[in-house]
N, C-alpha and C positions, 0 to 999 in steps of 0.2 A: 318205611321208606316211601317218600313222595316221588311220583313220576310227573315230570313236566310235560304239559301238552305240546304237541308239535306246533310250530308257528303257523303252519298252513291250515290248522284245524279251525275252520270258520264255516260251518254248514248251514247258515241261516236261510239260504234261498232255495233249498231243495225240498221236493215232495217226499223223497225217500233217501235214506242214508245207507251206505254200504261201507263196512269196515272189514278188511281182510288181511290176514297175515299168518305167519307161522308162530310157534310157541315163543319165539323171541320178542314178538310184538304184543304179547298179552298185557304187559303192564301199561303200555300206551293206550291200547284199546280199552282197558278197564278205566283209565283216567278219562278218556273221551266220552265213554258211555255215562260216566258219573256227572257230566256237565249237561246232559240232555234233559229237556222237559219230559214229563210223563206222556205227553201227546206225540212225541217223536215216533216215527216208524222206520223200520228198515231191517237190514240183514247183517249178521256177523258171521264170517267164515274164519275158522281157525284150523290150520293144518298142523297136526301133531304126529309124532312117530308111532305111538301105540295107544290103545285105549286107556292105559294107566296114566297117560299124560293129560287126560281130560280133567278139568277142574271147574269149580263153580264160577260163573261170570254173570254178574247182575246187569240187567238192561231194562229200559222202559218196556211196559207190557205189550207194546205193538212191534216189538223186535223179535226176530227169530235168530237163535244162535245155533249154528251148525258146526259140529266138530268133524273134521275130515282126518281120517287115519291113514297115513302113508303105508303102514303094514297091510292095509286092506286094498291098496291101489287107488285110494281116493286122492284127488289132486285139487289144489287151490285154484289154479288157473282155469281149469275146466269148469269148476263150479261158479267162479266169478263170471266167466263168459256166458254161461247159460242163464244166470240170474239177470245180468245186464240185458241180454237179448229179450228177456221177458218183461223187464221193467221199463225199457226204453223203446216202446213200440213206435213204428213210423206210421203216422196218421196225419191227414190234412186237417182233422177236426180237433185234435187234442194235443197238448204238449205235456210231457212228463220230464221232470228233472231229477237227477240222482247226484248226490254229492258222494264221491267215492274216495276213500282213503285206503290205499293198498300198500302195505308195508313192502319196502324194497322196490317199489315201482316209481319212486320219486314223490313229488308233492301231490297232495290231494287235488282233485279236480271236480268242477261242476259239469256234469254231463247232461245234455238235453236231447230230446227226440227231434227237436226242430233246429 
């Protein structure tokens, strides 16, 4: 089965990428990851019900994939907020951009520290 990429998926201008969603978003995230060059960097958060729901997900080597398990009290929103607060520092000297696609939060967005 082929999954179509979301129309909003256009991450060309970002320094880092963020993909986040629950188990229902895995097919879309898998399709998006397959379009990225090997040099892409970023984070994937997937929230699932239990450890048995964790599956193999291929990504470029500079990506981190984190599985969040609801049965253990791990939450997608809290993890995304913490990651963004670290990746979008406020500084007068540097700018950082993150392209974020978060399932069920509407369209993807380009986020910037400036």
